[in-house]
N, C-alpha and C positions, 0 to 999 in steps of 0.2 A: 733558035734565033742566031743569026750569024754574028760573029764577033764576041759573043758572050761565052765565057768558059762554063764548064759544067758546074752545076750547083748541087750541093748535097741535100739541101732541104729548101722547101719553098712554102711560105705562109702568106695567105691572102687576107688582108685586113679591110677590104672593101666593105662598107656598111657598118664598121665598128665605130664606137665612140672612142675618144682618147682614153678614157678610163678603162674601157673593155680591152683595148689594144695593149695598154701598159700591163694590165693584170695578166693577159695571155702571154705577153713577152716574159714576164717574171716566171710564169709557170713553164714556158718552153725552155727558158735558159737553164733550168735545173735538170732537164732531161739529158740523158747520155747522148742521144742522137745530136742534140745541139752542141754539146761540149766537144764532140769528136768531129763535127762538121768543119770543113775548111772554108766553105762558102755557103752562105744562106741568102736566098733572095726573099726580101720582104716586100710584098706588093701593098702599097698604101694609096695609090691613086694620086691625082694632082690637086686634091683639095687643099685647103689652107692649114688645117691643124695636124693631121696625122703625120705627115712627113717631118714636120718640125719637131714634134714630140718624140717621134721614133729616133731621130738623129741625136736629140738631146739625151735620150735614155742610153743610147750607145756610148756617147761621150762620157756620161756619168759612170757607166760600167767599164770604161776603158776598153771598149771594143773598137777595133778598126772597122770603118765603114766607108763606102763610096757610093755615089749615085750610079745607077746602072747606065752605061753608055747608051745613048740614043733612046732612053726610056725614062722620062722624068718621074714616072709613077712607081718606080722601084728603087730600093736601096739594097746594096749588097753588103752583108755583114760577114766579118771574118772571125768567128769565135775561137778557132784553134790558134790564131796568131796573137792571142791575148798576151800582153807583156807580163813578165814575171813581177811579182810584188816588189816594190821598191824597198830595199833594205838600207836602213840608215847606218852608216859606219860610225863607230864610236868616235867621239870628238877627241882630237889630240889634246894632250895636257898643255896648258898654257905655261910658258916659261917666262918668268919675269927677268927682263934684262935691265941692269942698272945703267942708266945713262949718265954721262958726265954732265955736271951742271953747266948750263950755258950762261954766258955773261949777260947780265941784264942790259937791255937796250936803253940808253939814256937819251931822252930827247932834250933839245936845247930849251932852257927856260924861256917863258914868254917875255917879250920885251917889257920894260917898266912903262906904265902909262905916262903919256905926256902930261904936263901940268894942266893943259886946257881940258883934257879928258877927265883928269882927276877932279877938277872943279865942277865940271858938268855932272859927274857921278854924284858928288856931294849934294848938289842942288836937287837932283832927282830923288835921292834918298830922303832929303829933308821934306820934299813935297809928299812923298808916300808916307812918311812918318806922321804927318799932320792929318792924314785921312783916317777914318775909321774902317773897320774890316769890310763893311758892306760897300763902301765906296770903292775900296780896292778891288773887290770881287766884280763890281760893275765895270770898272776900268779893264779888267782882264777878260770880260765877256762871259764870266761864269754865271751871271744873273740876267 
């Protein structure tokens, strides 16, 4: 096929179910031929299920893959280019830095209520004081 580089291994999954293909992929991936292969052509056809599950499997296994150019029924997998396992570096020790206390921010006090507002507030509080709890709840919309 023109334009496609040499493949080291080719596996045809036409006629396989998803479960059969995944089981065979697991078995193939443990073989030395797979691990040393730079490029593997996996033929899955253009059906709905196999290509999607195959590429998901490659992603879960951290294998580089690409659709074969000009052939949607094949996926190229690159097992030898598997990234090295991610090593987590030790966390640096936390150093506590003392900060100088900041001056509290003072807000201006609220203005005193006007005499008219104070009288209105007293009238409303007297009305509420005359009601029982059930009436107050009804006024608030709680019942």
